[in-house]
BAMAR-360699 format. One record per residue (C-alpha): x, y, z. Coordinates in Angstrom, 1 decimal, m for minus. Example, Ala and Ser with C-alpha at 12.3 -4.5 7.8 and 13.67 -1.06 7.14 Angstrom:
# residues 2
+--------+--------+--------+
:      u :      v :      w :
+--------+--------+--------+
:   12.3 :   m4.5 :    7.8 :
:   13.7 :   m1.1 :    7.1 :
+--------+--------+--------+
This chain:
# residues 138
+--------+--------+--------+
:      u :      v :      w :
+--------+--------+--------+
:   92.8 :  202.5 :  141.1 :
:   90.9 :  202.8 :  144.4 :
:   93.2 :  205.6 :  145.5 :
:   93.3 :  207.3 :  142.1 :
:   91.9 :  210.8 :  141.7 :
:   88.5 :  211.1 :  140.0 :
:   88.9 :  211.1 :  136.3 :
:   92.4 :  209.6 :  136.4 :
:   93.0 :  206.8 :  133.9 :
:   95.3 :  203.8 :  134.2 :
:   97.9 :  203.9 :  131.5 :
:   96.8 :  201.9 :  128.4 :
:   93.3 :  201.2 :  129.7 :
:   90.2 :  202.1 :  127.8 :
:   87.7 :  204.4 :  129.6 :
:   84.2 :  203.1 :  129.9 :
:   81.9 :  206.0 :  129.1 :
:   78.3 :  204.9 :  129.2 :
:   75.8 :  202.0 :  129.4 :
:   72.5 :  201.6 :  127.7 :
:   69.6 :  199.4 :  128.7 :
:   68.4 :  197.0 :  126.1 :
:   64.9 :  195.5 :  126.4 :
:   63.8 :  192.4 :  124.4 :
:   60.2 :  192.8 :  123.3 :
:   57.7 :  190.8 :  121.3 :
:   56.1 :  193.6 :  119.4 :
:   58.1 :  196.8 :  119.0 :
:   55.5 :  199.2 :  117.6 :
:   53.1 :  199.2 :  120.6 :
:   56.2 :  199.4 :  122.9 :
:   57.4 :  202.5 :  121.1 :
:   54.0 :  204.1 :  121.4 :
:   53.8 :  203.3 :  125.1 :
:   57.2 :  205.0 :  125.7 :
:   56.1 :  208.0 :  123.7 :
:   53.5 :  208.6 :  126.4 :
:   56.3 :  208.8 :  128.9 :
:   57.9 :  211.6 :  126.8 :
:   60.5 :  209.4 :  125.0 :
:   61.2 :  210.0 :  121.3 :
:   61.8 :  207.0 :  119.2 :
:   63.8 :  206.2 :  116.2 :
:   62.9 :  202.9 :  114.4 :
:   65.4 :  200.9 :  112.5 :
:   63.7 :  198.0 :  110.7 :
:   63.5 :  195.1 :  111.1 :
:   63.0 :  195.2 :  114.9 :
:   65.3 :  197.7 :  116.5 :
:   64.5 :  201.1 :  118.1 :
:   66.2 :  203.7 :  120.2 :
:   64.1 :  205.5 :  122.7 :
:   65.4 :  208.8 :  124.2 :
:   64.4 :  211.4 :  126.7 :
:   66.8 :  214.0 :  127.9 :
:   70.1 :  212.1 :  128.7 :
:   68.5 :  208.6 :  128.9 :
:   68.4 :  206.1 :  126.1 :
:   66.7 :  202.7 :  126.0 :
:   67.2 :  200.3 :  123.1 :
:   64.5 :  197.9 :  122.0 :
:   65.2 :  194.6 :  120.2 :
:   62.2 :  192.8 :  118.8 :
:   61.9 :  189.0 :  118.8 :
:   58.4 :  188.3 :  117.3 :
:   56.2 :  186.4 :  119.7 :
:   58.6 :  187.0 :  122.7 :
:   57.0 :  186.9 :  126.1 :
:   59.2 :  187.5 :  129.2 :
:   59.4 :  184.3 :  131.2 :
:   57.4 :  184.3 :  134.4 :
:   59.9 :  184.4 :  137.3 :
:   58.0 :  184.3 :  140.6 :
:   61.2 :  185.1 :  142.6 :
:   61.8 :  188.2 :  140.5 :
:   58.1 :  189.2 :  140.8 :
:   58.1 :  188.8 :  144.6 :
:   61.3 :  190.9 :  144.9 :
:   59.9 :  193.6 :  142.6 :
:   63.2 :  193.3 :  140.7 :
:   64.2 :  196.3 :  138.6 :
:   65.1 :  196.4 :  134.9 :
:   66.5 :  199.9 :  134.8 :
:   67.2 :  202.6 :  137.5 :
:   66.8 :  206.2 :  136.2 :
:   68.0 :  209.2 :  138.2 :
:   66.0 :  212.4 :  137.7 :
:   66.3 :  216.0 :  139.0 :
:   62.6 :  216.2 :  140.1 :
:   61.1 :  212.8 :  141.0 :
:   58.0 :  214.5 :  142.4 :
:   57.2 :  216.3 :  139.1 :
:   57.9 :  213.1 :  137.1 :
:   55.6 :  211.1 :  139.4 :
:   52.8 :  213.6 :  138.9 :
:   53.3 :  213.6 :  135.2 :
:   53.2 :  209.8 :  134.9 :
:   50.4 :  209.4 :  137.4 :
:   48.1 :  211.5 :  135.2 :
:   48.8 :  209.5 :  132.0 :
:   46.2 :  206.9 :  130.9 :
:   47.5 :  203.4 :  130.4 :
:   50.6 :  204.0 :  132.7 :
:   50.8 :  201.6 :  135.6 :
:   52.6 :  203.0 :  138.7 :
:   53.6 :  199.8 :  140.3 :
:   55.2 :  201.4 :  143.4 :
:   54.3 :  204.8 :  144.6 :
:   56.7 :  207.5 :  145.7 :
:   58.7 :  206.3 :  148.7 :
:   61.8 :  207.2 :  150.7 :
:   64.5 :  204.6 :  150.9 :
:   67.0 :  204.1 :  153.7 :
:   69.9 :  204.4 :  151.1 :
:   69.0 :  208.1 :  150.6 :
:   66.7 :  208.0 :  147.5 :
:   63.1 :  208.9 :  146.8 :
:   61.7 :  206.4 :  144.1 :
:   58.7 :  205.2 :  142.3 :
:   58.3 :  202.3 :  139.8 :
:   56.5 :  202.0 :  136.5 :
:   55.8 :  198.7 :  134.6 :
:   55.8 :  198.9 :  130.9 :
:   53.5 :  196.7 :  128.7 :
:   56.2 :  194.0 :  128.4 :
:   56.6 :  193.7 :  132.2 :
:   59.9 :  195.7 :  132.4 :
:   60.1 :  197.6 :  135.7 :
:   61.5 :  201.1 :  135.5 :
:   62.5 :  202.9 :  138.7 :
:   62.7 :  206.7 :  138.7 :
:   64.7 :  208.2 :  141.6 :
:   66.2 :  211.3 :  143.1 :
:   68.6 :  211.7 :  146.0 :
:   66.8 :  212.9 :  149.1 :
:   67.7 :  216.5 :  149.5 :
:   69.9 :  217.4 :  152.6 :
:   68.0 :  219.1 :  155.3 :
+--------+--------+--------+
C-alpha cells in the first residue's frame, strides 16, 4: 500500500476513519467543568462516562472512582504527551488559554525542529494536552 494513491483501499480491507482519546479519571464532574473552561462541550452518560467536544475534536472520559494516575518519573522527565491536537491558529488558542484562571500552561509556545509550533496544558488529572500548528512557509 506504500505506493497506493491517497484514498485508495485494499480490496476487502476495512478503512480506519478516526481515533478518539480516552482519559481515565477519578472524578468526572470536576474534569468536565475544567474542560468547559477550554471551550469543550460535555455530554454526560451516567454512571461515569462523558464525551467532550470542541470543533472537530472529541475526548472521552471514563471514571474509576478514586483513580489517581500512577507517578512515572520517566514520563514526567520526558514531558510525555497524552494527546496531540492540531489547530489552525495556535497563537490565538495560546492567548485564549493563557488568560483563563485555573489553566496551567506547562510548556509555552515554542517552535519545533519538525516544523510545528506547540504549547502544552496539563489538566487537573495530570494529562498533558499539546496544541500545535504547522509553521507557516516563509
